[in-house]
C-alpha positions, 0 to 999 in steps of 0.5 A: 950814932946811939947818941944822935938817935937818943936826941932825935926823940928830944927834938919834939913834934910829930912828923907833919906837925906845924911849927908855931909862928910867932910875931913881934912888935918893936915898941921902942928903940934905945941907944947902945954901944954897937961895939959891945958883944952882948952875952948876958942882959938883965933889965931892972929899975930902968937900968941894963946890966950887961955882960959883954966880951970876946976873948980878952975883952969881957966886961960887966956894965951898968947902962942907963937904958934911955941914954946908953951911958955906961954908969959903971964898968968893970973889965974882967980878966 
């Protein structure tokens, strides 16, 4: 119970304080392997570096963002 009480102070905000509301705008849509369970994603120089996987299916991929083509693929143990 002490642990939960200690974390309650970290939750932030004061009672009655409004939670900020953020919006978003979709500016583009790119093709992507819908079977990929994305766990990590980095975008650099027009290329996506994506870590994917579920148990026994983990991989690291280098993907062309415009076409969705996997340029490099490495299966992880």
